[in-house]
N, C-alpha and C positions, 0 to 999 in steps of 0.2 A: 276273950283273947283268942285269935285264930291259932289252932294247933299247927305244927309242922307236918304231921302225918295223920292219916285217917284211912279207914277201910274204904269208904265211899264218899266222894265229894260230889254234891249235887249243886249244879249251877243253875239258878233260877228258882225263886221262891213264890211263884204263882200257885194256883190250886194243884197243878201237877207235881211240882217240886215238893210242896208241903205234904201232899198225900203220901209221897214216897218216904218223906222223913218220918211221918207218923208210923208207917208200917215198920221201918227200920228200928225206931225206938221200941216198938212193941216186941220186935224179934231180938232185941239186945245187940244190935249191930252198931258199932262205932261209925259215925258219919258226921259230915259237916255240910250245912246248908247255907249257901251264900246268895246274895242278890245285890245288884248295883244300886237299887232304889233305896231311899232313906226310910220309906214306909210302904205298907201294903197299898193295894189299889184303893183309890178313893172314889172311883166311878163304877158304874154298874156292869158294863160290858155283858158277858154271858148272863142270861137270865133264867134258864130252865135247867133243872136236874131231873133226869129220867129215872124210871123205875129200876133198870138194871144197875145204874150207878148207885142208887140208894141201897140196893141189896148188897152191892160190893163194898160199900162204905160201912155197913153195920159192924163188922169186927173192929173198925178203927175207933169206935166210940164217939162218932160225930152225928149220926143220923138223927138222934132224938133232938139235939140242939138245932140242927138245920130245920127240922119239922116245926119246932116252936116258932121260928122266925118267918117261915114261908107261907105263901098262899098256895093251896092245893086245888087244882082244877081238873075236871074230868073231860071237858069238852074241847075238841079241836075241830075246826072246820076250814075247808077250802071253799072260797066264795068267788063268784063273778059278780061284782057289785052287790045287788040285792039278793041274788040267787045263791043258795047253798048247794054247791056241787057235790061235796063229800063231807059227811059229818062222822067223826070218830068219837067213840065213848071209851076213854081210858079207864073208866070205872070197872070195865069188864076184863081188865088185864089179869092174868093168873099170877099175881104178885102180892106181896105184903104191902106194896106201895102202889095201888092202882090209881094213879093220878099223875098229872104234870106238876112238879114242884116248882113254883115260880119264886125265885130268890135272886136278887142282884149279886153279881160276882163279888163285890166288895164285902158283902156279908158272909158269903161262903168262905172267902179268904180269912175273915175275922174268926169264924168258927174253927177253921183249921189251925190258925195261929194260936188260939187259946188252947187247943188240944195239945199242940207241941209243947207249949209252956207247962201244961199240967203234967206232961210226961218228963219234965225236967230238961227239955230241949231249948235251944237258942237258934234264932234266925240271925245270921251275921249279915247285917245290912251295910250299905255304902261300901261294899266290897265288889270290885269289878274284875272279872277274869280277863286277862289280856292274851295269854298264850297257853296252849295245851300240847304237850308232847308225851309220847309213851314209848316204852321198850318192853322187853320180855319180863322185866321185874315189876313194872307198874307204870303209873302215869304221873306226870309232874305238871302242875298248873301254876303259872305266874299270875298273881293277883295284885291289885293295888288297893290299899286301905289307908285313908288319911294321907294320901300323896306318897305313900311308901310302898315299894314293891316287896312282895314276899313270895316264897316258893312253898307250895303245899304238895307233898307226895301222897298219892292215894293208890290203893289197890285197883279201884275202878273209879271212873268219872262218868257222871250222867248229865247229859245236856237236856235241861228243861228250860232252855233259854230262848224259846220262841222261834219265829220264822227266820230271823237273821242269825241263827245259832252259831256261836263261835265253835262249839264242840263239833257240830256237823261240818263246818268248814275245815276243821282240823282233821276230820276223818277222810276228806276228799270224796265222800260218797255223793253221787248225783241226787238232786232233789227234782225229780221229773214232774213236768206239768207246765202250766202257764197261768196268766192272769185273766180274769173276766174283763170284757170290754167296759162294762158299766162299773161305776163306783157305788158304794153303799152308804146310806145315811143311817145313823143310829141316834135315837133321842128318847129321853124319858120325859113325858108330858102329862099334864092334867087335861082330861078330856070331858066334854059332854058327848058321850059315846053311845049311839043308838043300839049297838049290839049288847052292851052291858058287860059287867065284870066277871062273867062266869065262863068265858070262852077265849081260847087263843084262835085268832082268825088270820088266815092267809088269803089275801085278795089278789086275784088275777085281773089284769086290765091291759089294754093295748099299750099303755104308757109304761108298764112294768109292774113289779110286785110290791105289795106292802103288807107287812105283818104287824098286827096289833095284839099285844099280850098284856093282861092285867098284872100288876105287881102288888106286893103286900101292903104298901103304904097308900093304896088307892090311886096311884098313878098308872100310866100305861107305857110299855116299851113299844116304840115304833121302829121298825126296820124296813128300809125301802131302797130300791135301786134308782139311780139317777145317772143319766149320761154324763152330766157335768155338774156334780154336786158342789155346793159352796163349801169352803173350808170349815165354817161354823154355821150350820143350818139354823135359821131363826124360826120363830113362831109362824111367820108367813110362809116359809118354805114347807113346814110340816103341814100347815093348813092346805096348801096347794096340793100336796101329795094325797092327802085324804079326800079332798074334793074331787080329784081326778081318778081315784082308784077305789075309794071306799063306797059305802052304801049311799044311795041317793034319795030314798023315801023320806028320810029325816037327816038334815045336814049335821055333820059332825062339827063341833066347835073346839078348837085348841085354846085352852084357858091359860096355861102356863107351861113354861119349859124350864126344867131343872138341870138337864145335862144333854149335850149333843156331841156328835163326832162324825167325821167322814173317814172312810177307809176304802182301800182297794182290796179285792178278794182274789186270792189265788186258789187253784186246785192243784195240789202237788202232793206227791208221796215219795218218800226216800226209798232208794233201792235196797238198802239193808239197814236194820235197826241197831247194828253194832259193828264196830271195827276193833277187834281184839278187846282192849280194856275200856273202850269208850262206847257208851250207850246213849240212845236218843229216845225221847218220848214227847208226847204232846205236840205242840205246833212246831217243834224242831224236827219232827218226823212226818207230820201230815197237816195240811191246811186245806180248807174247802169253804164253800158258801155257808153262810149262817142258816140257810133254809133247813128247818127240822131241828135246830138247836143241838147239834151233835158234837161240836168241837171240844168244849171243856169236858164233857162227859167221856169222850173217847180217851182224852189225855189222862183223866183221873184213873180210869181202869188200866191204862198202860202202867201207871205208877204202882198200883196195887199188885198187879201181876209181877212186875219186875222186883218190887220190894219183897214179895214172898219168896221169889227165887233166890235173891241175895241172902235172905234170912236162912233158907234151907241149906244153901251152899256153905255159908259161914258157920252154921251150927252143926255141920256134919250130916245133915239129912239127905243131901243130894251131892253127887259129884259135880265138879266145876263145869264139866262139859254140858250139863243140863241147863246152863244159862242160855243156851241156844233156843230153848223152849220159848223164850220171850218173843223172839221174832216169829217163830213158828205159829204162835197164837195170835199175836197182836197185829202183824202186817195184814193178814186176811181180814181182820176186823176193820182196819182202816180202809182197805180197798172197798169193802161193802159200804162204809159210811160215805166215802167219796162218790160212789155210784149213786147212793140215795140222795145226797145233797145236790149232786150235779143234775140228776133227773128232775128233781123238784124245781131247781133254778132254771133249767132249760125250758121246762113246761111253762114257767111263769114269764120268761123273757121272749117267747116267740112272738113275732110281729105279723106273721101270716094269718089272715082271717080264716083260711081253710084249716090250718093247723089248730087255731084256737077253737074252731067249731068241733073238730074231731076230739081235741083234748077235753072239752066240756062234756061231750057226749060220752066219752069213755068213763070219766069220773062220775057222771050221773048214773051210768049202768053199774059201776062198782058200788055206788051208794045203796043199791038194791040188794046187795049180797052180804049178809052179816059175816060169813066166813072170810071173805076177802077183806072186809073192813077190819076184822080182828088181825089178820095177817099184816096189814099195813100198820096198825097200831103197835104190833109186836116189833116191827122193824124200827119204827120211830122211837119206841121206848128202850130199844136195845136188847130186849129180852130174847129176840130171835138169835142174837149173837152171844148168848150166855156161854155156850161151850168154848168160845174163844177167850173167856176170862176165867177158865177153870183149869187148874194144873192137874196133869195126870199124876198117878202115884210115882214115887222115885223109881228109877230103873234098877236099883240094887239096894241091898240092905244098908242102913245108915252106917256111916264111918265114924271113927272116934271124934268126939267134939273137942274143940280147943278151948271152949269157954261155955259156961251155961247161958241159956237164952231165957229172956224174961217171959216171952210167950212164943215158943217154938211152933213152926208149922202153922201159921195162920190159915184158916180154912176159908176159901172164897165161897160165896153163895152163888148158885147158878142163876 
């Protein structure tokens, strides 16, 4: 049963909202997690978890289970049809997780949900937030459950409710940016794939980009741009994409299609991560191209940083004013991610033959420099942004606690 009051109300039970819930459970912070959907995601969506995210997740008790379900890859390549322009070895990363962890988002959500249950938590599903208002004393959210309206009062409200976020609209904060001209196709397919199952491949071609990434069950994730993508791409559509953009020495064959989707991609960043008692994270705060697989990873780290701050404030470790550290740390991280994803996408979508020649030449030269290749891998893995996921020490001595914490002051890993 939904309570009338809580310390933190989280709207949205995707990976970001669930990660925040886990941190708050471990810190002993009373909170409520709601989602309008009846069940968790049943489709794969985001497919990669990067090294920095895995290190950040270690204190949450989920990394081992994710590892058991996932496929771990060390190789990432940018290719122009048959030619490898840039090959990166994630096995050389200075991390306890030197690889790309390939895991469909529905399995990531399943692991997070199991952890919440193990901590005694509940995800309140089929609960839709309809209105959010706040004053000096707190925030009040009108929700609908089983056709009935209910008012929940919270000290803080967190919007983990996606690009169309109700919480963000309630703040009035601008969501700066625009949409890409092209639409994107996502599909999970069975392939006769000449590159093989040990590499994530990003192909450049005059017709656009296509990414092919192996998944744990032997299938492949295909992500591609299309000027006018069909609503439900079929096998023939995926075959045409790979024929026109993938390797040519041996033809790829699409054997089966298990899931597909079409979506438009925006590149947007919110001007502020909070408005008094309302906070934003994940896609409610930043959206961008799927190039580089950064979206879910950035949102999860948002959640862990914000959750640690809430825990420290409510357990008397930090003054309330230090909640501003959330934006101080995480907005620069999102800016870097938008620049990275945008650069990769712009490079892939250029139609100019001169620009394509220069792009390929630059990448080929980079491929000769191990130091620069490692720097690129550090950016893609998130490890170069590790300081933006690490809280500084509290600005003053701890103040009196109002209640004991289960696991006070979770420590993030750089």
